[in-house]
DRENDO-1510 file (C-alpha; in Angstrom, 1 decimal, always signed):
<recs>
REC; n; res; u; v; w
REC; 1; UNK; -5.1; +45.3; -0.2 .
REC; 2; UNK; -8.0; +43.5; -1.7 .
REC; 3; UNK; -9.8; +41.1; +0.7 .
REC; 4; UNK; -10.9; +37.7; -0.6 .
REC; 5; UNK; -14.7; +37.6; -0.8 .
REC; 6; UNK; -15.0; +34.0; +0.2 .
REC; 7; UNK; -16.5; +33.5; +3.7 .
REC; 8; UNK; -16.8; +30.2; +5.6 .
REC; 9; UNK; -20.1; +29.2; +7.2 .
REC; 10; UNK; -18.2; +27.0; +9.7 .
REC; 11; UNK; -15.8; +27.8; +12.5 .
REC; 12; UNK; -12.1; +26.7; +12.2 .
REC; 13; UNK; -11.1; +27.1; +15.9 .
REC; 14; UNK; -14.0; +25.6; +17.8 .
REC; 15; UNK; -14.0; +22.1; +19.0 .
REC; 16; UNK; -16.6; +19.8; +17.4 .
REC; 17; UNK; -17.7; +18.7; +13.9 .
REC; 18; UNK; -19.1; +21.3; +11.5 .
REC; 19; UNK; -20.5; +20.8; +8.0 .
REC; 20; UNK; -20.9; +23.9; +5.9 .
REC; 21; UNK; -19.7; +25.9; +2.9 .
REC; 22; UNK; -17.1; +28.3; +1.6 .
REC; 23; UNK; -19.4; +30.9; +0.1 .
REC; 24; UNK; -18.1; +32.8; -2.9 .
REC; 25; UNK; -20.3; +35.5; -4.2 .
REC; 26; UNK; -21.0; +35.0; -7.9 .
REC; 27; UNK; -23.3; +37.2; -9.9 .
REC; 28; UNK; -24.7; +35.4; -13.0 .
REC; 29; UNK; -27.6; +35.5; -15.4 .
REC; 30; UNK; -29.5; +33.0; -13.3 .
REC; 31; UNK; -28.9; +34.6; -9.9 .
REC; 32; UNK; -27.9; +38.3; -9.6 .
REC; 33; UNK; -26.9; +37.9; -6.0 .
REC; 34; UNK; -25.9; +34.3; -6.1 .
REC; 35; UNK; -22.9; +32.4; -4.7 .
REC; 36; UNK; -20.7; +29.4; -5.4 .
REC; 37; UNK; -21.2; +27.1; -2.3 .
REC; 38; UNK; -18.1; +24.9; -1.8 .
REC; 39; UNK; -18.8; +22.1; +0.7 .
REC; 40; UNK; -16.4; +21.9; +3.7 .
REC; 41; UNK; -16.2; +20.0; +6.9 .
REC; 42; UNK; -14.1; +21.0; +9.9 .
REC; 43; UNK; -13.5; +18.6; +12.8 .
REC; 44; UNK; -11.5; +19.7; +15.8 .
REC; 45; UNK; -10.6; +18.3; +19.1 .
REC; 46; UNK; -8.2; +20.5; +21.1 .
REC; 47; UNK; -4.7; +21.5; +20.2 .
REC; 48; UNK; -2.7; +19.5; +17.8 .
REC; 49; UNK; -1.7; +19.3; +14.1 .
REC; 50; UNK; -4.0; +20.3; +11.3 .
REC; 51; UNK; -4.5; +18.3; +8.1 .
REC; 52; UNK; -6.0; +19.9; +5.0 .
REC; 53; UNK; -7.6; +17.2; +2.8 .
REC; 54; UNK; -8.8; +18.2; -0.7 .
REC; 55; UNK; -10.3; +16.5; -3.8 .
REC; 56; UNK; -11.6; +17.5; -7.2 .
REC; 57; UNK; -8.9; +20.0; -7.8 .
REC; 58; UNK; -9.8; +18.9; -11.3 .
REC; 59; UNK; -13.5; +18.3; -11.6 .
REC; 60; UNK; -13.5; +15.0; -13.4 .
REC; 61; UNK; -11.4; +13.1; -10.8 .
REC; 62; UNK; -13.5; +11.2; -8.3 .
REC; 63; UNK; -11.3; +9.1; -5.9 .
REC; 64; UNK; -10.7; +12.0; -3.7 .
REC; 65; UNK; -14.3; +13.1; -3.4 .
REC; 66; UNK; -15.4; +9.6; -2.6 .
REC; 67; UNK; -12.8; +9.1; +0.1 .
REC; 68; UNK; -13.3; +12.6; +1.6 .
REC; 69; UNK; -17.1; +12.4; +1.6 .
REC; 70; UNK; -16.8; +9.1; +3.5 .
REC; 71; UNK; -14.3; +10.5; +5.9 .
REC; 72; UNK; -16.4; +13.6; +6.6 .
REC; 73; UNK; -19.3; +11.4; +7.5 .
REC; 74; UNK; -17.4; +8.9; +9.6 .
REC; 75; UNK; -14.8; +10.9; +11.5 .
REC; 76; UNK; -15.8; +12.3; +14.9 .
REC; 77; UNK; -14.0; +14.8; +17.2 .
REC; 78; UNK; -13.3; +12.1; +19.8 .
REC; 79; UNK; -11.4; +10.1; +17.2 .
REC; 80; UNK; -8.7; +12.8; +16.7 .
REC; 81; UNK; -6.3; +15.1; +18.4 .
REC; 82; UNK; -6.0; +18.4; +16.5 .
REC; 83; UNK; -7.9; +19.5; +13.4 .
REC; 84; UNK; -9.0; +18.1; +10.1 .
REC; 85; UNK; -10.3; +20.4; +7.3 .
REC; 86; UNK; -12.0; +18.5; +4.5 .
REC; 87; UNK; -12.9; +20.0; +1.1 .
REC; 88; UNK; -14.0; +17.2; -1.1 .
REC; 89; UNK; -14.8; +19.4; -4.1 .
REC; 90; UNK; -12.1; +22.0; -4.2 .
REC; 91; UNK; -12.9; +23.2; -7.7 .
REC; 92; UNK; -16.7; +23.0; -7.2 .
REC; 93; UNK; -17.9; +24.5; -10.5 .
REC; 94; UNK; -15.7; +22.1; -12.4 .
REC; 95; UNK; -16.8; +19.1; -10.3 .
REC; 96; UNK; -20.5; +19.9; -10.9 .
REC; 97; UNK; -19.9; +20.1; -14.7 .
REC; 98; UNK; -17.6; +17.0; -14.7 .
REC; 99; UNK; -14.8; +18.9; -16.4 .
REC; 100; UNK; -11.1; +19.3; -15.7 .
REC; 101; UNK; -11.3; +23.1; -15.7 .
REC; 102; UNK; -14.0; +25.5; -14.5 .
REC; 103; UNK; -16.9; +26.2; -16.8 .
REC; 104; UNK; -17.1; +29.7; -15.4 .
REC; 105; UNK; -13.8; +31.1; -16.5 .
REC; 106; UNK; -12.1; +28.1; -18.3 .
REC; 107; UNK; -9.2; +28.3; -15.8 .
REC; 108; UNK; -7.4; +25.2; -14.5 .
REC; 109; UNK; -7.3; +25.6; -10.7 .
REC; 110; UNK; -4.1; +23.5; -10.5 .
REC; 111; UNK; -2.3; +26.1; -12.6 .
REC; 112; UNK; -3.9; +29.2; -11.0 .
REC; 113; UNK; -1.9; +29.6; -7.8 .
REC; 114; UNK; -1.2; +31.8; -5.9 .
REC; 115; UNK; -4.5; +33.2; -7.3 .
REC; 116; UNK; -5.9; +36.7; -6.8 .
REC; 117; UNK; -8.7; +37.9; -4.5 .
REC; 118; UNK; -9.9; +40.2; -7.3 .
REC; 119; UNK; -9.6; +37.7; -10.1 .
REC; 120; UNK; -12.0; +35.3; -11.7 .
REC; 121; UNK; -13.9; +32.7; -9.7 .
REC; 122; UNK; -11.1; +30.2; -10.0 .
REC; 123; UNK; -8.4; +32.7; -9.0 .
REC; 124; UNK; -10.4; +33.7; -5.9 .
REC; 125; UNK; -10.6; +30.0; -4.9 .
REC; 126; UNK; -6.9; +29.6; -5.3 .
REC; 127; UNK; -6.2; +32.8; -3.3 .
REC; 128; UNK; -8.4; +31.6; -0.5 .
REC; 129; UNK; -6.5; +28.3; -0.2 .
REC; 130; UNK; -3.2; +30.1; -0.6 .
REC; 131; UNK; -3.7; +32.7; +2.1 .
REC; 132; UNK; -6.3; +31.2; +4.4 .
REC; 133; UNK; -6.5; +27.4; +4.4 .
REC; 134; UNK; -2.9; +26.3; +3.6 .
REC; 135; UNK; -1.3; +28.5; +6.3 .
REC; 136; UNK; -3.5; +26.7; +8.9 .
REC; 137; UNK; -2.2; +23.3; +7.9 .
REC; 138; UNK; +0.7; +21.2; +8.9 .
REC; 139; UNK; +0.1; +18.5; +6.3 .
REC; 140; UNK; -1.8; +18.7; +3.1 .
REC; 141; UNK; -3.3; +15.7; +1.1 .
REC; 142; UNK; -4.6; +16.6; -2.4 .
REC; 143; UNK; -6.1; +13.7; -4.4 .
REC; 144; UNK; -5.7; +13.4; -8.1 .
REC; 145; UNK; -6.4; +10.7; -10.8 .
REC; 146; UNK; -6.4; +10.7; -14.5 .
REC; 147; UNK; -9.8; +12.3; -15.2 .
REC; 148; UNK; -11.3; +11.6; -18.5 .
REC; 149; UNK; -8.1; +11.7; -20.6 .
REC; 150; UNK; -5.5; +9.7; -18.6 .
REC; 151; UNK; -5.3; +6.4; -16.7 .
REC; 152; UNK; -2.7; +5.7; -14.0 .
REC; 153; UNK; -1.4; +2.8; -12.0 .
REC; 154; UNK; -2.5; +3.8; -8.4 .
REC; 155; UNK; +0.3; +5.8; -6.8 .
REC; 156; UNK; +0.9; +8.4; -4.1 .
REC; 157; UNK; +3.8; +10.7; -4.8 .
REC; 158; UNK; +6.2; +13.3; -3.5 .
REC; 159; UNK; +8.3; +15.9; -5.4 .
REC; 160; UNK; +12.0; +16.7; -5.5 .
REC; 161; UNK; +12.4; +19.7; -3.3 .
REC; 162; UNK; +15.3; +22.1; -2.5 .
REC; 163; UNK; +15.0; +21.4; +1.2 .
REC; 164; UNK; +16.1; +17.8; +1.9 .
REC; 165; UNK; +14.4; +17.8; +5.3 .
REC; 166; UNK; +11.1; +18.9; +3.8 .
REC; 167; UNK; +11.4; +16.4; +1.0 .
REC; 168; UNK; +12.2; +13.6; +3.5 .
REC; 169; UNK; +9.0; +14.6; +5.5 .
REC; 170; UNK; +6.9; +14.5; +2.4 .
REC; 171; UNK; +8.3; +11.1; +1.3 .
REC; 172; UNK; +7.6; +9.7; +4.8 .
REC; 173; UNK; +4.0; +10.9; +4.6 .
REC; 174; UNK; +3.6; +9.6; +1.0 .
REC; 175; UNK; +5.0; +6.2; +2.1 .
REC; 176; UNK; +2.5; +6.2; +5.0 .
REC; 177; UNK; -0.4; +6.7; +2.5 .
REC; 178; UNK; +0.7; +3.2; +1.2 .
REC; 179; UNK; -0.7; +3.2; -2.3 .
REC; 180; UNK; +0.2; +0.1; -4.4 .
REC; 181; UNK; +2.9; +2.3; -5.9 .
REC; 182; UNK; +4.9; +5.1; -4.3 .
REC; 183; UNK; +6.4; +7.6; -6.7 .
REC; 184; UNK; +8.9; +10.4; -6.8 .
REC; 185; UNK; +7.1; +12.6; -9.4 .
REC; 186; UNK; +8.7; +15.0; -11.9 .
REC; 187; UNK; +6.1; +17.4; -13.1 .
REC; 188; UNK; +5.9; +18.5; -16.7 .
REC; 189; UNK; +5.3; +22.1; -15.6 .
REC; 190; UNK; +5.0; +23.0; -11.9 .
REC; 191; UNK; +4.3; +26.7; -12.4 .
REC; 192; UNK; +1.0; +27.7; -10.8 .
REC; 193; UNK; +0.3; +24.3; -9.2 .
REC; 194; UNK; -1.3; +23.9; -5.8 .
REC; 195; UNK; +1.5; +21.4; -5.1 .
REC; 196; UNK; +4.2; +24.0; -5.6 .
REC; 197; UNK; +2.3; +26.6; -3.6 .
REC; 198; UNK; +1.8; +24.3; -0.6 .
REC; 199; UNK; +5.5; +23.2; -0.7 .
REC; 200; UNK; +6.7; +26.8; -0.9 .
REC; 201; UNK; +5.0; +27.4; +2.4 .
REC; 202; UNK; +7.1; +24.6; +3.9 .
REC; 203; UNK; +4.2; +22.2; +4.4 .
REC; 204; UNK; +4.3; +18.4; +4.2 .
REC; 205; UNK; +2.5; +17.6; +1.0 .
REC; 206; UNK; +1.0; +14.3; -0.3 .
REC; 207; UNK; -0.6; +13.9; -3.7 .
REC; 208; UNK; -1.8; +11.0; -5.7 .
REC; 209; UNK; -2.8; +9.6; -9.1 .
REC; 210; UNK; -5.3; +6.8; -8.4 .
REC; 211; UNK; -6.6; +5.5; -11.8 .
REC; 212; UNK; -8.6; +7.6; -14.3 .
REC; 213; UNK; -11.0; +7.4; -17.2 .
REC; 214; UNK; -13.4; +9.8; -15.5 .
REC; 215; UNK; -14.7; +7.3; -12.9 .
REC; 216; UNK; -13.7; +5.8; -9.6 .
REC; 217; UNK; -13.5; +2.1; -9.2 .
REC; 218; UNK; -14.1; -0.1; -6.1 .
REC; 219; UNK; -10.3; -0.7; -5.9 .
REC; 220; UNK; -9.3; +2.9; -6.3 .
REC; 221; UNK; -11.9; +4.1; -3.8 .
REC; 222; UNK; -10.5; +1.6; -1.2 .
REC; 223; UNK; -7.0; +2.8; -1.8 .
REC; 224; UNK; -8.1; +6.5; -1.4 .
REC; 225; UNK; -10.0; +5.8; +1.8 .
REC; 226; UNK; -7.2; +3.8; +3.4 .
REC; 227; UNK; -4.6; +6.4; +2.4 .
REC; 228; UNK; -6.4; +9.3; +4.1 .
REC; 229; UNK; -6.6; +7.4; +7.4 .
REC; 230; UNK; -3.0; +6.3; +7.1 .
REC; 231; UNK; -1.9; +9.9; +6.6 .
REC; 232; UNK; -3.9; +11.1; +9.5 .
REC; 233; UNK; -2.4; +8.4; +11.7 .
REC; 234; UNK; +1.1; +9.3; +10.4 .
REC; 235; UNK; +0.5; +12.9; +11.3 .
REC; 236; UNK; -0.5; +12.0; +14.9 .
REC; 237; UNK; -4.0; +13.3; +14.4 .
REC; 238; UNK; -5.9; +10.0; +14.3 .
REC; 239; UNK; -5.3; +7.1; +16.6 .
REC; 240; UNK; -4.9; +3.4; +15.8 .
REC; 241; UNK; -2.5; +1.5; +13.5 .
REC; 242; UNK; -2.1; +2.2; +9.8 .
REC; 243; UNK; -3.0; -0.5; +7.3 .
REC; 244; UNK; +0.2; -1.3; +5.5 .
REC; 245; UNK; +0.4; -3.4; +2.4 .
REC; 246; UNK; +3.0; -4.0; -0.3 .
REC; 247; UNK; +4.0; -0.9; -2.3 .
REC; 248; UNK; +6.5; -0.7; -5.1 .
REC; 249; UNK; +8.7; +2.4; -5.4 .
REC; 250; UNK; +9.0; +4.2; -8.6 .
REC; 251; UNK; +11.2; +7.2; -9.7 .
REC; 252; UNK; +11.1; +9.6; -12.7 .
REC; 253; UNK; +14.7; +10.3; -13.2 .
REC; 254; UNK; +14.3; +12.6; -16.3 .
REC; 255; UNK; +11.9; +14.0; -18.8 .
REC; 256; UNK; +12.5; +10.9; -20.9 .
REC; 257; UNK; +9.8; +9.3; -18.7 .
REC; 258; UNK; +7.1; +11.3; -20.7 .
REC; 259; UNK; +6.1; +10.3; -24.2 .
REC; 260; UNK; +4.0; +12.6; -26.4 .
REC; 261; UNK; +2.0; +12.0; -29.5 .
REC; 262; UNK; +3.4; +13.7; -32.7 .
REC; 263; UNK; +0.4; +12.8; -34.8 .
REC; 264; UNK; -3.4; +12.4; -34.3 .
REC; 265; UNK; -5.4; +9.3; -34.9 .
REC; 266; UNK; -6.6; +6.0; -33.5 .
REC; 267; UNK; -4.5; +4.9; -30.5 .
REC; 268; UNK; -3.5; +1.2; -30.2 .
REC; 269; UNK; -1.7; +0.5; -26.9 .
REC; 270; UNK; +0.7; -2.4; -27.1 .
REC; 271; UNK; +1.5; -2.6; -23.4 .
REC; 272; UNK; -0.8; -2.2; -20.4 .
REC; 273; UNK; -0.5; -0.2; -17.2 .
REC; 274; UNK; +1.9; -1.9; -14.8 .
REC; 275; UNK; +3.7; -3.8; -17.5 .
REC; 276; UNK; +7.5; -3.6; -17.4 .
REC; 277; UNK; +9.2; -2.4; -20.6 .
REC; 278; UNK; +12.7; -2.0; -21.8 .
REC; 279; UNK; +14.1; +1.0; -23.6 .
REC; 280; UNK; +13.2; +0.7; -27.2 .
REC; 281; UNK; +10.2; -1.5; -26.7 .
REC; 282; UNK; +7.1; -0.7; -28.8 .
REC; 283; UNK; +4.5; +0.9; -26.4 .
REC; 284; UNK; +1.8; +2.2; -28.9 .
REC; 285; UNK; +0.8; +2.7; -32.5 .
REC; 286; UNK; -1.3; +5.6; -33.8 .
REC; 287; UNK; -3.3; +4.7; -36.9 .
REC; 288; UNK; -4.8; +7.3; -39.3 .
REC; 289; UNK; -8.4; +8.2; -38.4 .
REC; 290; UNK; -9.4; +9.2; -41.9 .
REC; 291; UNK; -8.2; +6.3; -44.2 .
REC; 292; UNK; -6.9; +2.8; -44.5 .
REC; 293; UNK; -3.8; +1.5; -46.2 .
REC; 294; UNK; -1.4; +3.8; -44.4 .
REC; 295; UNK; +1.3; +2.6; -42.0 .
REC; 296; UNK; +0.8; +3.6; -38.4 .
REC; 297; UNK; +3.2; +5.8; -36.5 .
REC; 298; UNK; +4.9; +3.7; -33.8 .
REC; 299; UNK; +6.1; +4.9; -30.4 .
REC; 300; UNK; +8.9; +3.3; -28.4 .
REC; 301; UNK; +10.0; +3.4; -24.8 .
REC; 302; UNK; +12.6; +6.1; -24.2 .
REC; 303; UNK; +13.5; +4.6; -20.9 .
REC; 304; UNK; +13.2; +1.2; -19.2 .
REC; 305; UNK; +10.7; +0.8; -16.4 .
REC; 306; UNK; +7.0; +0.4; -15.7 .
REC; 307; UNK; +4.1; +1.9; -17.7 .
REC; 308; UNK; +2.7; +4.2; -15.0 .
REC; 309; UNK; +0.2; +6.2; -17.1 .
REC; 310; UNK; -1.4; +6.2; -20.6 .
REC; 311; UNK; -3.7; +8.2; -22.7 .
REC; 312; UNK; -7.2; +7.0; -22.0 .
REC; 313; UNK; -9.5; +7.9; -24.9 .
REC; 314; UNK; -9.3; +5.8; -28.1 .
REC; 315; UNK; -8.5; +8.9; -30.2 .
REC; 316; UNK; -5.4; +10.9; -29.6 .
REC; 317; UNK; -4.4; +14.4; -30.7 .
REC; 318; UNK; -0.9; +15.8; -31.6 .
REC; 319; UNK; +0.7; +16.9; -28.3 .
REC; 320; UNK; -1.3; +14.7; -26.0 .
REC; 321; UNK; +0.6; +12.8; -23.4 .
REC; 322; UNK; +0.7; +9.2; -24.7 .
REC; 323; UNK; +2.5; +7.4; -21.9 .
REC; 324; UNK; +4.6; +7.8; -18.8 .
REC; 325; UNK; +7.2; +5.3; -17.7 .
REC; 326; UNK; +8.6; +5.2; -14.2 .
REC; 327; UNK; +11.7; +3.3; -13.1 .
REC; 328; UNK; +11.5; +0.6; -10.4 .
REC; 329; UNK; +13.6; +1.3; -7.3 .
REC; 330; UNK; +14.8; -1.4; -4.9 .
</recs>
């Protein structure tokens, strides 16, 4: 059996607060015996639950890294009961290049699970989380936002699971995160996702989409920071009272929630994020990018609800996700 080459420079089982790295050997032109150094913080205070908190699964999403850098700096062992493992830049090569996928092997970490200890750099990172970090955890929080190509209303979400008890536990933790929106998310393709891998191990899993456009905002950073502390309080790891504000519940009852571009060109949104739409409402036009005097292609809502996500750049390609609509729940 091949052993994963990643080694931690911090202890996982000692009380205290430790900042260090997950060191992945990586021979390259610039450094024959070099390494990818993935920052990690471990905070432990006696026995208790373990929370694994991750950001930058995709390298151009910043709310998670902002919240987790802050938490790693502020949280002290005496504040908690149990253990908190913080990896603010999970896909470190992608984070440093501000790209969705790794510039080393062009692999999307969030489609690389369960990974392989003898695979490419991204596959090795996935394998280490799959077989070392996730098994330690009782609850996992993985931050996402839209990156450079999508923009979202700020929501925390859970998935539909075969186990009702596990799904209920995930929904309770997502509700505790208390983003402005709380979503039951239906993925386009869940194969190879970190989410799927964590849930398959029976863990409580919380994920988010907190904005987008390739930059955090003051509001999205506040939501991310508050959510991390609320989840730790919910898990019984952090003391104090959670900060709870109004949250609207959304569902994705079918694949009709997703709208895809069937042409390329100049995108004209006709509704904004958070707007309510009825089935059949115009939600976008795509104008030709190479000429005038041609009628635009119009896109209509396939379902009634709230515009939860939209394509962010002004130009769109055939096959791009144009919009996502979630249905409001009472």
